Structure formats: structure tokens, C-alpha cells
C-alpha positions as a printed Julia matrix, in Angstrom:
321×3 Matrix{Float64}:
  21.2   157.17   92.43
  22.17  153.45   92.86
  20.82  151.25   95.71
  23.12  151.69   98.72
  24.24  155.19   97.78
  24.49  157.12  101.08
  23.61  160.33   99.13
  20.93  159.13   96.75
  19.24  161.42   94.19
  16.13  159.27   94.03
  14.51  156.82   96.39
  12.97  154.46   93.86
   9.47  153.26   93.83
   7.19  152.92   96.81
   3.69  151.13   97.05
   0.73  151.76   99.24
  -2.22  149.41   99.57
  -4.23  151.43  102.02
  -4.81  154.77  100.29
  -1.43  156.1   101.21
  -1.4   155.73  104.91
   1.55  153.32  104.82
   4.16  152.69  102.15
   6.57  149.88  101.25
   9.74  150.14   98.82
   9.5   147.86   95.89
  12.94  148.25   94.38
  14.13  144.63   93.84
  16.07  144.4    90.63
  15.77  148.16   90.09
  19.47  149.1    89.42
  18.68  152.79   89.29
  16.65  154.51   91.92
  16.43  157.71   90.04
  12.83  157.15   88.73
  11.35  159.76   86.52
   8.14  158.23   85.55
   6.0   155.27   86.27
   3.04  153.85   84.47
   0.68  150.93   85.2
  -1.03  148.73   82.6
  -4.72  149.35   82.87
  -5.4   145.82   81.52
  -3.17  144.1    84.01
  -2.29  146.16   87.12
   0.54  143.83   88.07
   2.38  145.02   85.07
   4.36  148.3    85.52
   6.89  150.21   83.67
   9.51  152.56   85.27
  11.71  155.13   83.44
  14.9   156.01   85.15
  17.84  158.34   84.75
  16.45  161.88   85.52
  14.78  163.46   88.52
  13.7   167.06   88.44
  16.18  167.91   85.56
  19.08  166.14   87.39
  20.57  163.63   84.99
  21.74  160.36   86.54
  23.42  157.9    84.02
  22.96  155.26   82.69
  19.14  155.46   82.65
  16.76  153.03   80.94
  13.38  151.44   81.26
  12.45  148.67   83.75
   9.37  146.4    83.78
   7.56  144.53   86.55
   4.98  141.7    86.03
   4.3   141.11   89.64
   3.05  144.48   91.08
   6.63  145.88   91.56
   7.93  143.06   93.61
  10.67  142.39   91.08
  12.08  144.57   88.11
  13.85  143.64   84.83
  15.82  146.14   82.71
  14.5   146.4    79.05
  17.55  148.15   77.51
  15.41  150.45   75.46
  18.31  153.0    74.86
  21.4   152.13   76.92
  23.09  155.08   78.77
  20.24  157.47   77.94
  17.9   158.76   80.55
  14.23  158.15   79.97
  12.1   161.03   81.24
   8.64  159.87   80.05
   6.64  156.72   79.36
   3.2   156.05   77.93
   0.94  153.16   77.11
  -1.29  153.25   74.04
  -4.8   153.65   75.25
  -6.22  151.01   73.04
  -3.45  148.45   73.16
  -1.34  148.44   76.42
   1.34  146.06   74.68
   2.27  149.22   72.84
   4.71  151.11   75.04
   6.41  154.46   74.3
   9.63  155.8    75.98
  10.87  159.32   75.61
  14.43  160.31   76.35
  17.66  161.99   75.45
  18.27  159.74   72.45
  14.79  160.09   70.85
  11.37  158.66   71.01
  11.16  154.77   71.1
   8.21  152.47   70.83
   7.54  148.78   71.46
   4.64  146.63   70.34
   5.18  143.71   72.4
   5.25  144.92   75.93
   8.89  146.09   75.88
  10.48  143.04   74.62
  11.66  144.72   71.31
  12.1   148.6    70.68
  12.5   150.71   67.62
  13.26  154.29   67.27
  10.07  155.96   65.94
  10.88  159.57   65.35
  12.26  160.58   61.94
  12.5   164.25   62.19
  13.02  164.56   66.12
  15.34  167.38   67.34
  15.9   165.52   70.74
  19.13  167.56   71.21
  16.93  170.73   71.16
  14.17  169.31   73.22
  16.04  167.53   75.82
  13.77  166.93   78.79
  10.29  165.73   78.25
   7.95  166.68   80.98
   4.53  165.27   79.9
   2.81  163.16   77.29
  -0.79  162.97   76.26
  -2.83  161.15   73.72
  -5.76  163.02   71.97
  -9.06  161.42   73.07
 -10.45  159.03   70.41
  -7.22  159.46   68.27
  -4.24  157.87   69.85
  -2.13  158.47   66.72
  -2.22  162.23   67.74
   0.21  162.95   70.81
   1.3   166.0    72.64
   4.5   166.19   74.61
   5.74  169.03   76.84
   9.5   169.71   76.42
  12.06  171.82   78.23
  13.35  173.98   75.35
  10.96  173.33   72.46
   7.69  173.97   74.26
   4.75  171.79   73.24
   5.32  169.55   70.35
   2.69  167.36   68.35
   2.65  164.27   66.25
  -0.33  163.08   64.24
   1.22  159.73   62.98
   1.97  157.89   66.17
   5.09  159.57   67.05
   7.12  159.27   63.74
   7.03  163.03   62.86
   6.82  165.92   65.25
   6.22  169.75   64.99
   6.02  172.63   67.44
   2.71  174.1    68.08
   3.79  177.25   70.06
   1.21  179.33   68.22
   2.06  182.48   70.14
   5.67  182.76   69.05
   5.06  185.35   66.45
   3.41  187.53   69.18
   6.44  187.24   71.48
   4.9   184.67   73.82
   6.48  181.36   73.58
   5.39  178.08   75.27
   8.96  177.35   76.21
   9.59  175.03   79.14
   6.26  173.29   78.77
   6.05  171.34   81.93
   2.41  170.0    82.08
  -0.13  168.91   79.48
  -3.87  168.2    79.95
  -6.47  167.5    77.32
 -10.15  167.84   77.55
 -11.43  164.17   77.77
 -14.49  165.21   75.52
 -12.62  167.35   72.9
  -9.29  166.42   71.41
  -8.63  169.84   70.14
  -8.85  171.49   73.57
  -5.43  171.35   75.35
  -3.98  173.08   78.4
  -0.24  173.69   78.73
   1.73  174.95   81.93
   4.94  176.78   81.22
   7.31  179.08   82.8
   5.26  181.99   81.49
   1.94  180.71   82.99
  -0.92  178.47   81.78
  -2.39  178.42   78.1
  -5.28  176.99   76.41
  -5.93  175.95   72.81
  -9.36  174.91   71.34
  -8.06  174.12   67.91
  -5.28  171.52   68.43
  -2.56  174.04   68.97
  -2.94  176.42   65.88
  -3.41  179.39   68.33
  -3.27  179.72   72.14
  -4.84  181.87   74.83
  -3.34  182.88   78.1
  -5.6   181.94   80.88
  -3.41  182.53   83.86
  -4.75  185.87   85.1
  -4.07  186.13   88.78
  -2.22  182.76   88.79
   1.51  182.35   89.89
   3.37  182.19   86.64
   6.08  179.49   87.01
   3.69  176.43   86.75
   4.58  172.75   86.98
   1.67  170.57   86.4
  -2.11  170.59   85.3
  -4.53  167.88   85.46
  -8.23  167.65   84.18
 -11.11  165.77   85.87
 -11.8   162.88   83.5
 -15.62  163.0    84.22
 -15.9   166.88   84.1
 -13.79  168.53   81.41
 -14.34  172.1    82.95
 -12.75  171.2    86.26
  -8.95  171.65   86.27
  -6.29  171.33   88.98
  -3.16  173.47   88.6
   0.24  173.37   90.51
   3.16  175.78   90.46
   6.02  176.61   92.52
   6.23  178.25   96.0
   3.05  176.53   97.35
   0.87  177.82   94.54
  -2.15  175.33   93.83
  -5.34  176.36   92.05
  -8.75  174.86   91.06
 -10.95  175.9    88.17
 -14.48  174.78   87.34
 -14.94  176.8    84.2
 -12.12  175.49   81.96
  -9.52  177.88   83.25
 -11.47  181.04   82.89
 -11.12  181.68   86.49
  -8.91  180.15   89.23
  -9.48  179.67   92.96
  -6.27  179.43   95.08
  -6.15  176.54   97.6
  -4.42  177.54  100.78
  -1.96  174.88  102.07
  -1.1   176.64  105.45
  -3.49  174.31  107.48
  -2.45  171.07  105.68
   0.72  170.49  107.34
   3.35  172.89  108.95
   6.09  171.04  106.83
   4.55  172.23  103.66
   4.65  175.95  104.7
   7.75  177.75  103.61
  10.53  177.17  101.07
  10.11  176.64   97.31
   7.38  174.03   97.34
   6.69  172.43   93.77
   3.88  170.29   92.51
   5.4   167.9    89.7
   2.62  165.44   89.74
  -1.3   165.75   90.03
  -3.35  162.57   89.68
  -7.15  162.32   89.61
  -8.74  158.94   90.28
 -10.78  158.24   87.04
 -13.15  156.0    89.1
 -13.6   158.26   92.03
 -12.58  161.76   90.79
 -13.13  163.39   94.18
  -9.82  161.52   95.15
  -6.61  163.42   94.12
  -3.07  162.7    94.87
  -0.4   165.58   94.5
   3.3   164.97   94.67
   5.48  167.58   96.26
   9.24  168.45   95.91
  11.22  170.58   98.51
   8.84  169.29  101.19
  10.69  166.34  102.47
   8.45  165.7   105.45
   5.31  165.71  103.36
   6.12  164.33   99.86
   2.54  163.88   98.91
  -0.88  165.31   99.6
  -4.27  163.62   99.37
  -7.72  164.95   98.88
 -11.01  163.18   98.92
 -13.27  166.18   98.22
 -12.26  167.55   94.8
  -9.24  169.48   96.24
 -11.06  171.53   98.7
  -9.0   170.13  101.69
  -5.86  168.13  101.81
  -4.21  165.49  104.12
  -0.35  165.17  104.26
   1.14  161.82  103.4
   4.62  160.59  104.61
   6.92  157.85  103.71
   8.14  157.86  107.26
  11.51  159.53  106.32
  12.41  162.76  104.38
  11.72  162.18  100.56
  10.24  163.82   97.5
   7.76  162.72   94.96
   8.53  163.19   91.24
   6.3   160.68   89.35
């Protein structure tokens, strides 16, 4: 929604400088508060990029990408693809001036920090894939990318995003990785990929040529998955209806994490987990974004997900990115 909208779809971007105990809105210059994704330049943490125009499958035109070079105090529109929602952003791991934006009108790239953009995809069926839920670079090979999509399942590029192909290796067996929401890669093995779908969680160890279902005993409609960057066997998995799980063996077994004692506002309703972030410097610290839990839009753990503390913006809200 737009600033001043009495019934906003999104609440823009908020910033905390005390580990989530207090929050401040940083939306100056942001003409659309429907923020679908936010990335921070690892080489200059004052530089941020925000994709707008879509929240939780709800399209809000016009959509675009915004950039801040002062820690979010001010934002400037980049006009990547006017009037097209941008659902996912990514920064090249070796060169943060290379920015990627995924949206309804294709896959775009910039080599100068967003000043100029070109459409990269040459065989991209954007009308088929529509929403882009997650993006991941292969460790050690940033030309190889994986993207989870709404209708096309998981797609892969090995040439920096110019050409894409589906890697839903179970299609011939009747199991399709459709609506692939979350993607996580083993930080030590670029061929090991995890994907969450409406049918559960799957794992490949050969770059997507074949997949194995690893969701026995896990709630099937799953939203997000994250891997500990320091321990490739440790995974965090979030679904719908309060389902959150931990694994310490690469997904062979899962341990449910009860949220009943976390906050009374989390219990009940169709709680979803659209975002899971593991601190790469202190992997015991994890932040989880929630939807459909307006009094508790985020949870924080400092003990590898064993216990959680609720975080609030001070008003009913939801976290999406």
C-alpha cells in the first residue's frame, strides 16, 4: 500500500539497533510500502535494496526496486521494470555491485549497484512461474542459481541467469516440486539443495537431477527452510499452522518446536513462517518472521532454536521479508 493508506497491505521497512527490542520505521522516499524483499550490501551495510509490489501473493501495482545508501534513512526508486512487482532480490556474493531483481516481467541484472539494468533471461517463462519465492547461489559458483517459483517449482540457471530450466526431478513419478517456497543450499556442497513445497520438503544431492522426500512426520504445507552456515547438517523448517522444526542430520529426522509457551498471541490461527534468518557470525541467533500473528510478527532465538522470545513493533503487523 501507499504511505497514508488507512488500510495498508504492507507497513514498509522497520529497523532495530538493539537486537529487536525496539523498532523504528525507515520509509522516507519509499512510495510503496508493500515490501516483498530486502537485501543489505555485505560490503557496505548502509546500502540496502528493497523490492516492492507483492506481499504474500497479494499484488500491489506499480511495484519496483528502491535503494538506500544511508542505512534506510532515505530511499530512491531505481525503475528496474516500471509497473511490475518485484518479488525477490539478490546480491552477487563476490561483487555486491551486481544486483539481481526477479519479478513478473522477468529476471533483471545490474552491474553498477542498480544505476542501469538489463533483462538477463533469454528463455524465461515468467508468465508461467509468476511469483518468485526464494533465490540461492551455489556455494563457490555464483553463476549457478536456484529460484523457487509458484507454478514451475524449482528452476536453475548455470550461466548467471540468462537461461533457466526446471529441476523438478520427481515429475515422472507423480511428485512435483510445485509451489516451491523455500530454498536452502548446503554451504559446503553446492549440489546439495533443500526445497520446501506445498507437498513437503525435498532434498537433492546431485544439483536437482533427482530428489528425495525428507518430510516424514512433518506438516506438509511448508513455507521456508534455512541452513546453519557453520553446520550444514543443521536445518530450520517453517510451515503453516504453527509448524516449526529443527534437524541436526541434514533432514533425515525432524524435531518439532512447540510455540505454545512463546507467546499467547502466537497460539491459534493459521500461523505461517515466511522468513527464517540465521546470523552467520553467531549462528545461535535466529530470527523468524510470522504472518497471521499480528501481535507477534517476529520470534527471536539465541539458543539455536530451542526456545523463542516474541518481538513486537508496538502495533499489529506481519513480517514478510
